[in-house]
HTML snippet that shows the backbone in 3Dmol.js (N, CA, C, O; Angstrom):
<script src="https://3Dmol.org/build/3Dmol-min.js"></script>
<div id="view" style="width:600px;height:400px;position:relative"></div>
<script>
const pdb = `
ATOM      1  N   UNK A   1      -2.475  12.538  -3.473  1.00  0.00           N
ATOM      2  CA  UNK A   1      -2.408  13.246  -2.243  1.00  0.00           C
ATOM      3  C   UNK A   1      -3.669  13.090  -1.424  1.00  0.00           C
ATOM      4  O   UNK A   1      -4.586  12.356  -1.792  1.00  0.00           O
ATOM      5  N   UNK A   2      -3.697  13.778  -0.334  1.00  0.00           N
ATOM      6  CA  UNK A   2      -4.831  13.738   0.573  1.00  0.00           C
ATOM      7  C   UNK A   2      -5.898  14.693   0.078  1.00  0.00           C
ATOM      8  O   UNK A   2      -5.601  15.796  -0.381  1.00  0.00           O
ATOM      9  N   UNK A   3      -7.146  14.254   0.176  1.00  0.00           N
ATOM     10  CA  UNK A   3      -8.256  15.074  -0.280  1.00  0.00           C
ATOM     11  C   UNK A   3      -9.208  15.326   0.887  1.00  0.00           C
ATOM     12  O   UNK A   3      -9.533  14.406   1.637  1.00  0.00           O
ATOM     13  N   UNK A   4      -9.648  16.557   1.037  1.00  0.00           N
ATOM     14  CA  UNK A   4     -10.616  16.896   2.083  1.00  0.00           C
ATOM     15  C   UNK A   4     -12.018  16.577   1.582  1.00  0.00           C
ATOM     16  O   UNK A   4     -12.351  16.825   0.423  1.00  0.00           O
ATOM     17  N   UNK A   5     -12.826  16.028   2.469  1.00  0.00           N
ATOM     18  CA  UNK A   5     -14.210  15.725   2.124  1.00  0.00           C
ATOM     19  C   UNK A   5     -15.108  16.617   2.965  1.00  0.00           C
ATOM     20  O   UNK A   5     -14.999  16.640   4.191  1.00  0.00           O
ATOM     21  N   UNK A   6     -15.990  17.348   2.308  1.00  0.00           N
ATOM     22  CA  UNK A   6     -16.931  18.211   3.012  1.00  0.00           C
ATOM     23  C   UNK A   6     -18.320  17.605   2.860  1.00  0.00           C
ATOM     24  O   UNK A   6     -18.788  17.346   1.751  1.00  0.00           O
ATOM     25  N   UNK A   7     -18.958  17.389   3.984  1.00  0.00           N
ATOM     26  CA  UNK A   7     -20.307  16.822   3.977  1.00  0.00           C
ATOM     27  C   UNK A   7     -21.335  17.930   3.783  1.00  0.00           C
ATOM     28  O   UNK A   7     -21.115  19.063   4.210  1.00  0.00           O
ATOM     29  N   UNK A   8     -22.460  17.609   3.138  1.00  0.00           N
ATOM     30  CA  UNK A   8     -23.543  18.582   3.010  1.00  0.00           C
ATOM     31  C   UNK A   8     -24.054  19.002   4.389  1.00  0.00           C
ATOM     32  O   UNK A   8     -23.851  18.291   5.373  1.00  0.00           O
ATOM     33  N   UNK A   9     -24.706  20.140   4.455  1.00  0.00           N
ATOM     34  CA  UNK A   9     -25.244  20.660   5.720  1.00  0.00           C
ATOM     35  C   UNK A   9     -26.106  19.608   6.408  1.00  0.00           C
ATOM     36  O   UNK A   9     -26.944  18.967   5.775  1.00  0.00           O
ATOM     37  N   UNK A  10     -25.890  19.439   7.707  1.00  0.00           N
ATOM     38  CA  UNK A  10     -26.674  18.492   8.492  1.00  0.00           C
ATOM     39  C   UNK A  10     -26.093  17.098   8.559  1.00  0.00           C
ATOM     40  O   UNK A  10     -26.560  16.270   9.342  1.00  0.00           O
ATOM     41  N   UNK A  11     -25.070  16.819   7.744  1.00  0.00           N
ATOM     42  CA  UNK A  11     -24.444  15.499   7.751  1.00  0.00           C
ATOM     43  C   UNK A  11     -23.048  15.584   8.355  1.00  0.00           C
ATOM     44  O   UNK A  11     -22.419  16.642   8.347  1.00  0.00           O
ATOM     45  N   UNK A  12     -22.579  14.469   8.871  1.00  0.00           N
ATOM     46  CA  UNK A  12     -21.267  14.382   9.503  1.00  0.00           C
ATOM     47  C   UNK A  12     -20.468  13.263   8.853  1.00  0.00           C
ATOM     48  O   UNK A  12     -21.036  12.290   8.357  1.00  0.00           O
ATOM     49  N   UNK A  13     -19.136  13.407   8.859  1.00  0.00           N
ATOM     50  CA  UNK A  13     -18.281  12.414   8.212  1.00  0.00           C
ATOM     51  C   UNK A  13     -18.020  11.241   9.146  1.00  0.00           C
ATOM     52  O   UNK A  13     -17.571  11.422  10.278  1.00  0.00           O
ATOM     53  N   UNK A  14     -18.307  10.037   8.659  1.00  0.00           N
ATOM     54  CA  UNK A  14     -18.031   8.797   9.391  1.00  0.00           C
ATOM     55  C   UNK A  14     -16.688   8.277   8.904  1.00  0.00           C
ATOM     56  O   UNK A  14     -16.573   7.791   7.780  1.00  0.00           O
ATOM     57  N   UNK A  15     -15.670   8.383   9.759  1.00  0.00           N
ATOM     58  CA  UNK A  15     -14.315   8.028   9.351  1.00  0.00           C
ATOM     59  C   UNK A  15     -14.166   6.531   9.078  1.00  0.00           C
ATOM     60  O   UNK A  15     -13.339   6.136   8.256  1.00  0.00           O
ATOM     61  N   UNK A  16     -14.953   5.699   9.754  1.00  0.00           N
ATOM     62  CA  UNK A  16     -14.877   4.254   9.523  1.00  0.00           C
ATOM     63  C   UNK A  16     -15.485   3.874   8.175  1.00  0.00           C
ATOM     64  O   UNK A  16     -14.899   3.093   7.425  1.00  0.00           O
ATOM     65  N   UNK A  17     -16.666   4.427   7.867  1.00  0.00           N
ATOM     66  CA  UNK A  17     -17.346   4.109   6.610  1.00  0.00           C
ATOM     67  C   UNK A  17     -16.846   4.958   5.452  1.00  0.00           C
ATOM     68  O   UNK A  17     -17.085   4.637   4.288  1.00  0.00           O
ATOM     69  N   UNK A  18     -16.137   6.066   5.782  1.00  0.00           N
ATOM     70  CA  UNK A  18     -15.635   7.004   4.781  1.00  0.00           C
ATOM     71  C   UNK A  18     -16.768   7.609   3.957  1.00  0.00           C
ATOM     72  O   UNK A  18     -16.646   7.783   2.745  1.00  0.00           O
ATOM     73  N   UNK A  19     -17.885   7.929   4.641  1.00  0.00           N
ATOM     74  CA  UNK A  19     -19.035   8.550   3.990  1.00  0.00           C
ATOM     75  C   UNK A  19     -19.660   9.584   4.921  1.00  0.00           C
ATOM     76  O   UNK A  19     -19.363   9.617   6.115  1.00  0.00           O
ATOM     77  N   UNK A  20     -20.515  10.416   4.372  1.00  0.00           N
ATOM     78  CA  UNK A  20     -21.282  11.367   5.178  1.00  0.00           C
ATOM     79  C   UNK A  20     -22.579  10.690   5.607  1.00  0.00           C
ATOM     80  O   UNK A  20     -23.175   9.928   4.846  1.00  0.00           O
ATOM     81  N   UNK A  21     -23.009  10.975   6.836  1.00  0.00           N
ATOM     82  CA  UNK A  21     -24.216  10.344   7.369  1.00  0.00           C
ATOM     83  C   UNK A  21     -24.845  11.280   8.399  1.00  0.00           C
ATOM     84  O   UNK A  21     -24.248  12.291   8.770  1.00  0.00           O
ATOM     85  N   UNK A  22     -26.055  10.940   8.862  1.00  0.00           N
ATOM     86  CA  UNK A  22     -26.719  11.720   9.898  1.00  0.00           C
ATOM     87  C   UNK A  22     -25.943  11.604  11.197  1.00  0.00           C
ATOM     88  O   UNK A  22     -25.328  10.571  11.464  1.00  0.00           O
ATOM     89  N   UNK A  23     -25.966  12.663  12.011  1.00  0.00           N
ATOM     90  CA  UNK A  23     -25.189  12.721  13.252  1.00  0.00           C
ATOM     91  C   UNK A  23     -25.456  11.518  14.154  1.00  0.00           C
ATOM     92  O   UNK A  23     -24.528  10.979  14.757  1.00  0.00           O
ATOM     93  N   UNK A  24     -26.712  11.095  14.250  1.00  0.00           N
ATOM     94  CA  UNK A  24     -27.060   9.968  15.118  1.00  0.00           C
ATOM     95  C   UNK A  24     -26.380   8.674  14.678  1.00  0.00           C
ATOM     96  O   UNK A  24     -26.135   7.789  15.497  1.00  0.00           O
ATOM     97  N   UNK A  25     -26.080   8.566  13.392  1.00  0.00           N
ATOM     98  CA  UNK A  25     -25.485   7.336  12.856  1.00  0.00           C
ATOM     99  C   UNK A  25     -23.965   7.333  12.940  1.00  0.00           C
ATOM    100  O   UNK A  25     -23.339   6.282  12.799  1.00  0.00           O
ATOM    101  N   UNK A  26     -23.362   8.502  13.171  1.00  0.00           N
ATOM    102  CA  UNK A  26     -21.896   8.597  13.227  1.00  0.00           C
ATOM    103  C   UNK A  26     -21.456   8.500  14.679  1.00  0.00           C
ATOM    104  O   UNK A  26     -21.746   9.383  15.487  1.00  0.00           O
ATOM    105  N   UNK A  27     -20.758   7.429  15.002  1.00  0.00           N
ATOM    106  CA  UNK A  27     -20.349   7.170  16.391  1.00  0.00           C
ATOM    107  C   UNK A  27     -18.874   7.484  16.637  1.00  0.00           C
ATOM    108  O   UNK A  27     -18.361   7.230  17.727  1.00  0.00           O
ATOM    109  N   UNK A  28     -18.185   8.035  15.628  1.00  0.00           N
ATOM    110  CA  UNK A  28     -16.744   8.251  15.757  1.00  0.00           C
ATOM    111  C   UNK A  28     -16.329   9.678  15.410  1.00  0.00           C
ATOM    112  O   UNK A  28     -15.283   9.884  14.794  1.00  0.00           O
ATOM    113  N   UNK A  29     -17.131  10.656  15.794  1.00  0.00           N
ATOM    114  CA  UNK A  29     -16.849  12.061  15.460  1.00  0.00           C
ATOM    115  C   UNK A  29     -15.517  12.556  16.017  1.00  0.00           C
ATOM    116  O   UNK A  29     -14.911  13.455  15.432  1.00  0.00           O
ATOM    117  N   UNK A  30     -15.053  12.003  17.112  1.00  0.00           N
ATOM    118  CA  UNK A  30     -13.825  12.490  17.736  1.00  0.00           C
ATOM    119  C   UNK A  30     -12.561  11.920  17.102  1.00  0.00           C
ATOM    120  O   UNK A  30     -11.463  12.402  17.383  1.00  0.00           O
ATOM    121  N   UNK A  31     -12.694  10.910  16.256  1.00  0.00           N
ATOM    122  CA  UNK A  31     -11.512  10.324  15.616  1.00  0.00           C
ATOM    123  C   UNK A  31     -10.991  11.250  14.531  1.00  0.00           C
ATOM    124  O   UNK A  31     -11.770  11.822  13.768  1.00  0.00           O
ATOM    125  N   UNK A  32      -9.685  11.397  14.463  1.00  0.00           N
ATOM    126  CA  UNK A  32      -9.060  12.229  13.435  1.00  0.00           C
ATOM    127  C   UNK A  32      -8.476  11.374  12.314  1.00  0.00           C
ATOM    128  O   UNK A  32      -8.408  11.812  11.165  1.00  0.00           O
ATOM    129  N   UNK A  33      -8.057  10.161  12.644  1.00  0.00           N
ATOM    130  CA  UNK A  33      -7.433   9.272  11.666  1.00  0.00           C
ATOM    131  C   UNK A  33      -8.101   7.911  11.693  1.00  0.00           C
ATOM    132  O   UNK A  33      -8.518   7.430  12.747  1.00  0.00           O
ATOM    133  N   UNK A  34      -8.195   7.309  10.544  1.00  0.00           N
ATOM    134  CA  UNK A  34      -8.736   5.962  10.441  1.00  0.00           C
ATOM    135  C   UNK A  34      -7.578   4.978  10.482  1.00  0.00           C
ATOM    136  O   UNK A  34      -6.541   5.197   9.855  1.00  0.00           O
ATOM    137  N   UNK A  35      -7.764   3.892  11.225  1.00  0.00           N
ATOM    138  CA  UNK A  35      -6.741   2.854  11.269  1.00  0.00           C
ATOM    139  C   UNK A  35      -6.553   2.291   9.867  1.00  0.00           C
ATOM    140  O   UNK A  35      -7.527   1.997   9.174  1.00  0.00           O
ATOM    141  N   UNK A  36      -5.298   2.141   9.451  1.00  0.00           N
ATOM    142  CA  UNK A  36      -5.027   1.625   8.110  1.00  0.00           C
ATOM    143  C   UNK A  36      -5.278   0.128   8.069  1.00  0.00           C
ATOM    144  O   UNK A  36      -4.827  -0.617   8.939  1.00  0.00           O
ATOM    145  N   UNK A  37      -5.994  -0.295   7.061  1.00  0.00           N
ATOM    146  CA  UNK A  37      -6.286  -1.711   6.879  1.00  0.00           C
ATOM    147  C   UNK A  37      -5.165  -2.375   6.089  1.00  0.00           C
ATOM    148  O   UNK A  37      -4.416  -1.722   5.362  1.00  0.00           O
ATOM    149  N   UNK A  38      -5.074  -3.669   6.250  1.00  0.00           N
ATOM    150  CA  UNK A  38      -4.106  -4.443   5.487  1.00  0.00           C
ATOM    151  C   UNK A  38      -4.545  -4.433   4.029  1.00  0.00           C
ATOM    152  O   UNK A  38      -5.741  -4.484   3.744  1.00  0.00           O
ATOM    153  N   UNK A  39      -3.601  -4.368   3.113  1.00  0.00           N
ATOM    154  CA  UNK A  39      -3.937  -4.334   1.690  1.00  0.00           C
ATOM    155  C   UNK A  39      -4.595  -5.640   1.251  1.00  0.00           C
ATOM    156  O   UNK A  39      -4.273  -6.708   1.771  1.00  0.00           O
ATOM    157  N   UNK A  40      -5.522  -5.550   0.287  1.00  0.00           N
ATOM    158  CA  UNK A  40      -6.202  -6.754  -0.182  1.00  0.00           C
ATOM    159  C   UNK A  40      -5.275  -7.640  -1.007  1.00  0.00           C
ATOM    160  O   UNK A  40      -4.310  -7.176  -1.614  1.00  0.00           O
ATOM    161  N   UNK A  41      -5.598  -8.921  -1.009  1.00  0.00           N
ATOM    162  CA  UNK A  41      -4.896  -9.882  -1.851  1.00  0.00           C
ATOM    163  C   UNK A  41      -5.673  -9.940  -3.156  1.00  0.00           C
ATOM    164  O   UNK A  41      -6.700 -10.613  -3.235  1.00  0.00           O
ATOM    165  N   UNK A  42      -5.198  -9.245  -4.177  1.00  0.00           N
ATOM    166  CA  UNK A  42      -5.950  -9.129  -5.423  1.00  0.00           C
ATOM    167  C   UNK A  42      -5.920 -10.400  -6.256  1.00  0.00           C
ATOM    168  O   UNK A  42      -6.840 -10.642  -7.037  1.00  0.00           O
ATOM    169  N   UNK A  43      -4.892 -11.210  -6.109  1.00  0.00           N
ATOM    170  CA  UNK A  43      -4.763 -12.430  -6.904  1.00  0.00           C
ATOM    171  C   UNK A  43      -4.475 -13.605  -5.983  1.00  0.00           C
ATOM    172  O   UNK A  43      -3.423 -13.660  -5.347  1.00  0.00           O
ATOM    173  N   UNK A  44      -5.412 -14.542  -5.912  1.00  0.00           N
ATOM    174  CA  UNK A  44      -5.236 -15.743  -5.098  1.00  0.00           C
ATOM    175  C   UNK A  44      -5.565 -16.959  -5.953  1.00  0.00           C
ATOM    176  O   UNK A  44      -6.296 -16.854  -6.937  1.00  0.00           O
ATOM    177  N   UNK A  45      -5.023 -18.108  -5.574  1.00  0.00           N
ATOM    178  CA  UNK A  45      -5.287 -19.349  -6.310  1.00  0.00           C
ATOM    179  C   UNK A  45      -6.782 -19.687  -6.269  1.00  0.00           C
ATOM    180  O   UNK A  45      -7.376 -20.022  -7.293  1.00  0.00           O
ATOM    181  N   UNK A  46      -7.370 -19.596  -5.100  1.00  0.00           N
ATOM    182  CA  UNK A  46      -8.788 -19.901  -4.913  1.00  0.00           C
ATOM    183  C   UNK A  46      -9.458 -18.694  -4.267  1.00  0.00           C
ATOM    184  O   UNK A  46      -8.799 -17.929  -3.564  1.00  0.00           O
ATOM    185  N   UNK A  47     -10.748 -18.512  -4.493  1.00  0.00           N
ATOM    186  CA  UNK A  47     -11.437 -17.414  -3.803  1.00  0.00           C
ATOM    187  C   UNK A  47     -11.380 -17.616  -2.288  1.00  0.00           C
ATOM    188  O   UNK A  47     -11.660 -18.708  -1.793  1.00  0.00           O
ATOM    189  N   UNK A  48     -11.027 -16.585  -1.570  1.00  0.00           N
ATOM    190  CA  UNK A  48     -10.960 -16.652  -0.115  1.00  0.00           C
ATOM    191  C   UNK A  48     -12.183 -16.016   0.532  1.00  0.00           C
ATOM    192  O   UNK A  48     -12.453 -16.230   1.714  1.00  0.00           O
ATOM    193  N   UNK A  49     -12.923 -15.231  -0.253  1.00  0.00           N
ATOM    194  CA  UNK A  49     -14.100 -14.529   0.259  1.00  0.00           C
ATOM    195  C   UNK A  49     -15.258 -14.722  -0.713  1.00  0.00           C
ATOM    196  O   UNK A  49     -15.067 -15.181  -1.839  1.00  0.00           O
ATOM    197  N   UNK A  50     -16.453 -14.369  -0.266  1.00  0.00           N
ATOM    198  CA  UNK A  50     -17.630 -14.474  -1.127  1.00  0.00           C
ATOM    199  C   UNK A  50     -17.556 -13.450  -2.257  1.00  0.00           C
ATOM    200  O   UNK A  50     -16.756 -12.515  -2.206  1.00  0.00           O
ATOM    201  N   UNK A  51     -18.394 -13.634  -3.276  1.00  0.00           N
ATOM    202  CA  UNK A  51     -18.432 -12.707  -4.411  1.00  0.00           C
ATOM    203  C   UNK A  51     -18.645 -11.281  -3.935  1.00  0.00           C
ATOM    204  O   UNK A  51     -19.434 -11.031  -3.024  1.00  0.00           O
ATOM    205  N   UNK A  52     -17.934 -10.345  -4.560  1.00  0.00           N
ATOM    206  CA  UNK A  52     -18.073  -8.935  -4.221  1.00  0.00           C
ATOM    207  C   UNK A  52     -17.184  -8.479  -3.079  1.00  0.00           C
ATOM    208  O   UNK A  52     -17.225  -7.312  -2.690  1.00  0.00           O
ATOM    209  N   UNK A  53     -16.377  -9.391  -2.534  1.00  0.00           N
ATOM    210  CA  UNK A  53     -15.476  -9.072  -1.438  1.00  0.00           C
ATOM    211  C   UNK A  53     -14.040  -9.383  -1.839  1.00  0.00           C
ATOM    212  O   UNK A  53     -13.799 -10.234  -2.695  1.00  0.00           O
ATOM    213  N   UNK A  54     -13.089  -8.691  -1.219  1.00  0.00           N
ATOM    214  CA  UNK A  54     -11.666  -8.946  -1.434  1.00  0.00           C
ATOM    215  C   UNK A  54     -11.057  -9.472  -0.147  1.00  0.00           C
ATOM    216  O   UNK A  54     -11.409  -9.032   0.947  1.00  0.00           O
ATOM    217  N   UNK A  55     -10.129 -10.426  -0.292  1.00  0.00           N
ATOM    218  CA  UNK A  55      -9.414 -10.961   0.869  1.00  0.00           C
ATOM    219  C   UNK A  55      -8.256 -10.039   1.199  1.00  0.00           C
ATOM    220  O   UNK A  55      -7.582  -9.525   0.306  1.00  0.00           O
ATOM    221  N   UNK A  56      -8.029  -9.832   2.495  1.00  0.00           N
ATOM    222  CA  UNK A  56      -6.907  -9.015   2.954  1.00  0.00           C
ATOM    223  C   UNK A  56      -5.820  -9.913   3.523  1.00  0.00           C
ATOM    224  O   UNK A  56      -6.066 -11.071   3.860  1.00  0.00           O
ATOM    225  N   UNK A  57      -4.629  -9.370   3.625  1.00  0.00           N
ATOM    226  CA  UNK A  57      -3.489 -10.104   4.146  1.00  0.00           C
ATOM    227  C   UNK A  57      -3.657 -10.535   5.590  1.00  0.00           C
ATOM    228  O   UNK A  57      -2.935 -11.420   6.051  1.00  0.00           O
ATOM    229  N   UNK A  58      -4.597  -9.929   6.325  1.00  0.00           N
ATOM    230  CA  UNK A  58      -4.829 -10.316   7.724  1.00  0.00           C
ATOM    231  C   UNK A  58      -6.001 -11.288   7.855  1.00  0.00           C
ATOM    232  O   UNK A  58      -6.539 -11.466   8.948  1.00  0.00           O
ATOM    233  N   UNK A  59      -6.395 -11.913   6.757  1.00  0.00           N
ATOM    234  CA  UNK A  59      -7.451 -12.937   6.706  1.00  0.00           C
ATOM    235  C   UNK A  59      -8.866 -12.394   6.840  1.00  0.00           C
ATOM    236  O   UNK A  59      -9.798 -13.174   7.034  1.00  0.00           O
ATOM    237  N   UNK A  60      -9.056 -11.082   6.744  1.00  0.00           N
ATOM    238  CA  UNK A  60     -10.407 -10.530   6.759  1.00  0.00           C
ATOM    239  C   UNK A  60     -10.875 -10.320   5.326  1.00  0.00           C
ATOM    240  O   UNK A  60     -10.065 -10.329   4.400  1.00  0.00           O
ATOM    241  N   UNK A  61     -12.167 -10.134   5.142  1.00  0.00           N
ATOM    242  CA  UNK A  61     -12.741  -9.850   3.827  1.00  0.00           C
ATOM    243  C   UNK A  61     -13.402  -8.473   3.886  1.00  0.00           C
ATOM    244  O   UNK A  61     -14.095  -8.154   4.852  1.00  0.00           O
ATOM    245  N   UNK A  62     -13.188  -7.656   2.847  1.00  0.00           N
ATOM    246  CA  UNK A  62     -13.822  -6.341   2.779  1.00  0.00           C
ATOM    247  C   UNK A  62     -14.601  -6.238   1.477  1.00  0.00           C
ATOM    248  O   UNK A  62     -14.245  -6.856   0.474  1.00  0.00           O
ATOM    249  N   UNK A  63     -15.676  -5.442   1.510  1.00  0.00           N
ATOM    250  CA  UNK A  63     -16.458  -5.241   0.290  1.00  0.00           C
ATOM    251  C   UNK A  63     -15.572  -4.619  -0.778  1.00  0.00           C
ATOM    252  O   UNK A  63     -14.807  -3.695  -0.503  1.00  0.00           O
ATOM    253  N   UNK A  64     -15.680  -5.131  -1.991  1.00  0.00           N
ATOM    254  CA  UNK A  64     -14.862  -4.636  -3.103  1.00  0.00           C
ATOM    255  C   UNK A  64     -15.027  -3.128  -3.277  1.00  0.00           C
ATOM    256  O   UNK A  64     -14.050  -2.438  -3.567  1.00  0.00           O
ATOM    257  N   UNK A  65     -16.231  -2.605  -3.106  1.00  0.00           N
ATOM    258  CA  UNK A  65     -16.499  -1.179  -3.276  1.00  0.00           C
ATOM    259  C   UNK A  65     -15.852  -0.297  -2.222  1.00  0.00           C
ATOM    260  O   UNK A  65     -15.709   0.908  -2.428  1.00  0.00           O
ATOM    261  N   UNK A  66     -15.459  -0.881  -1.090  1.00  0.00           N
ATOM    262  CA  UNK A  66     -14.823  -0.097  -0.029  1.00  0.00           C
ATOM    263  C   UNK A  66     -13.325   0.044  -0.234  1.00  0.00           C
ATOM    264  O   UNK A  66     -12.687   0.858   0.434  1.00  0.00           O
ATOM    265  N   UNK A  67     -12.748  -0.739  -1.153  1.00  0.00           N
ATOM    266  CA  UNK A  67     -11.314  -0.654  -1.410  1.00  0.00           C
ATOM    267  C   UNK A  67     -11.044   0.400  -2.462  1.00  0.00           C
ATOM    268  O   UNK A  67     -11.686   0.428  -3.512  1.00  0.00           O
ATOM    269  N   UNK A  68     -10.095   1.261  -2.174  1.00  0.00           N
ATOM    270  CA  UNK A  68      -9.706   2.310  -3.115  1.00  0.00           C
ATOM    271  C   UNK A  68      -8.210   2.211  -3.319  1.00  0.00           C
ATOM    272  O   UNK A  68      -7.453   2.379  -2.363  1.00  0.00           O
ATOM    273  N   UNK A  69      -7.763   1.946  -4.519  1.00  0.00           N
ATOM    274  CA  UNK A  69      -6.343   1.808  -4.804  1.00  0.00           C
ATOM    275  C   UNK A  69      -5.797   3.154  -5.230  1.00  0.00           C
ATOM    276  O   UNK A  69      -5.836   3.491  -6.413  1.00  0.00           O
ATOM    277  N   UNK A  70      -5.297   3.917  -4.303  1.00  0.00           N
ATOM    278  CA  UNK A  70      -4.763   5.213  -4.649  1.00  0.00           C
ATOM    279  C   UNK A  70      -4.543   5.979  -3.457  1.00  0.00           C
ATOM    280  O   UNK A  70      -4.088   7.121  -3.532  1.00  0.00           O
TER     281      UNK A  70
END
`;
const viewer = $3Dmol.createViewer("view");
viewer.addModel(pdb, "pdb");
viewer.setStyle({}, {cartoon: {color: "spectrum"}});
viewer.zoomTo();
viewer.render();
</script>
């Protein structure tokens, strides 16, 4: 299900990075929803991205740590 994230005092939630950060660093405070990304291609014949990244169905690469399967 959906989980609420509460940031510590003085920090704001960055919906793009999905982390808490200082107000000056968060440029998307007015957004309520994050655009859904294309699911990663977990199994490919050849690596499509550099080490530590996953290839997505839309030909972009995302950091492995930013992908959450759930």
